[in-house]
N, C-alpha and C positions, 0 to 999 in steps of 0.2 A: 805704619801702615796709614798714619795720619798725613805724612808726607808724602805718601804715594798717593793718596787719595787728594792732597791738594794739587800736586801735580797733574793729575789727570782733569781734573777741574779746570786748572789752569790752561790746559791744551783745548778743551772743550771750549772755553770763552774765546781763545785766540782763533780756533777754527769758526768759531760762529756756527756752532754745530745745529742748534735748534732751526735756523734759518737756512742750513743749506738744503734742509727739503723742498724749499721755495725753488730752488735751482734745478733739483731733479724734477719738478713737476713741469717746466718749460719744455725739454725735449720729449716727456713723455705726454704733454699734451699735443705737440707738435707730430708727433708719430700718429697720433688716433685722428689727429684733424686731416688727414690726407689719406684716412681709410687704413693704417698701418702698412704693411708691405713686408718682402722676403728678402733676405732671410731674416726670421724673426729673433736670433741671437743678437742681430744690430742692435734694437731696444735696450738691452740691460747696458750694453757696451756705452752708448752714447748717453744714456742716464748717470752713469759712473763718472763718465768722463767730464760732463756737468758739474756733477758735485766737487771734481777735482778742480776744475776751473774756478769754481766760486770760494773754495776754501783756500785756494792758491792766492787769490785775491784778498781774502781777510788777513790771511797772513802777511802778505807783503804790504797791505796797509798798515799793519802796525809796525812793521818794519821800518817804512817811509817814515811814520810819525814818531818814532822812537824819540828822538830829541824833545817834542813838545810833550809828547806823554808824560816824559821825565818829570816835568814842570808842573803839568796840569792833572794829569791823571796817573799818578805813581800806583795805585793801586792796581794798574792792568798787569797782563802777565809778562809783557818786558821789562818795562821799568822796574816791577817789584821784586824781579830777579827769578820768579818761579819757573820762566823758560829764558834760556840764555837768547842774545840777540842773534849770534852767530848759528845757533840751532834753527831759528826761526826762519832765517835766510836761505838755509839749505830745505828746509822742509817746504816753504813757499816754492822755491825753484823746482823742486823735485814733484810738486804737486802739479804745476805748470805743465812740466816734462809729461807727466802720465796723463794731464789730460790731451794732451796731444797725440801721444801714442796711441790712446784708447780710439781718440776721434780717427787716428790713421787706419786702425783695424777695421773701422765701418765703412771705410772706403775715402775716395779722392773728396767727394763733395764735403762729407763731415769734417775732413782734415783741411780742407779749405777753411770752413766755417768756424773750426776751432783756433787756426791762426788767426784768424780776423779776430774771434773773442779774446784770444791770449795777448794780442796786440793791443786791444781795447783796454784790458786789465791793467797792463803795464803803462798804456798811455795815461789813464785815469789816475794810476797812484804816482806817477814819478811828476806828473804835470797838471793833469786838466783839473784834479779837485781843487786847486789852488783858485781857480776861477768860478764864482757862484753860478754864471749863466750857462757854463760849458759842462761843469760836475753831473746835473741831471740828465743832459742831451747823452754823456757818454755811458752812464749808468742805463739810461733807456735802450742805448744801441748794444750794451751787453744781454739785456732780455732778449731783444730781437734775434740776437744771434743764438742764444739758448734755446729759444723755440725753433728756430731755424735748424739746429743741430738735429732736430728730432725729424723734421720734412724731409732734409735730405735733398729740396729741390725747392725752387720758389718762382712757379709761374705768376706774373705780374697781377693775374686777377685775383690770388690767393695771397697777396703781399699785405692784404688788411690784416690776417690774422696774427703774424709777427708784431706788425705793427700795434694793433693794440694792445699787447701785451707791453711792448716797449713803450707806449705813450702812458700806461698806468704806472710803470716804474719812474718814467720821467716825472709824473707829475705827483707822486710821494715825495721824490727826491727834492723837487722844488718845494712842498710843504713842509718836509724836515728842515730846509733853511730859515724858517719861521717860528718853528716849535717841533719839539720833540713829537716822531711820530710813534704809535702804538705798536707793539707787535701785531695786534689783529689786523692792521691796516697793511702792515707788510704781508703777512700770511694771506691777505687779499689775493695777491697775485696768484695763489692757488685757484681759487674761485674766479678770478679773469680767466685763467687757462682753462679751467673746465668748461666756463660758458664759449669760449672760442670753439672748443669741441664740437659742443653741441650745436652753436650756430654754422658750424662749417656744412656744406654739401655732402663731406664724405664721412663726416663724424657722426657718432651716435649716441644714446644717453648712457651706454654701457662703459665706452671711453670716457665718458665726462665723468662718470661714477668712480671709474679709477683712479684719475686726475684728483677729483674732489676727495678721495678716500686717504690722500696724502696729509690733509689737515690734522687726521688721527695721529701720527707720528710727531708731527710738528708742534701741535699743542702739547703732547704728551713730554716731549723733550724740554720744551720750554718750562713746563711746571716742575719736571725734575730736576734741571739746572737752575731753577731760578730759588728752588727750596733747599738746594745743596748745600 
């Protein structure tokens, strides 16, 4: 039982489960920022797709960092042996494909956005993260795309909405290069998402509150796995 629990906790750490909620907030906010839409079933599809892309990026990040982590972070899931490297590669690729398939179900525009998001995730993990200036910009682009996944369109006069979310993500990424960022600062993305919905000419306080409500599971998951 202890071994199974340890393995489960290793996978939650590998997937960055608590902060995955922030990735779900982006398309949810994008959806409400343009007043929703039809068919309504597309909303949970793009939200889950965004979660798949985020967790794929998290897993692949650890895969690409495996050699470095073996030297500097031996306690992490892959170098500690809690999760096999081959298993992590398969999981990361499967999550990426799952995100693309779900985005495709939502339509050609979400599929195109998902393709861009997937490309940015691979670009970041394979190359961009090595460059201090480029790293935050790519992370911001990923958040921009996540918000756009829910909008399913981008009239130029509404580009400020995903751009604001991307700018926040870029800012905290730059800040993280100087000092470790707190989980609350990362969860601030949910607050920014909700604020954009509230400021949007098509949004309302109900949609903003629904986005903001994701802080509850985000904080809860953070507490549970921090004390596990």
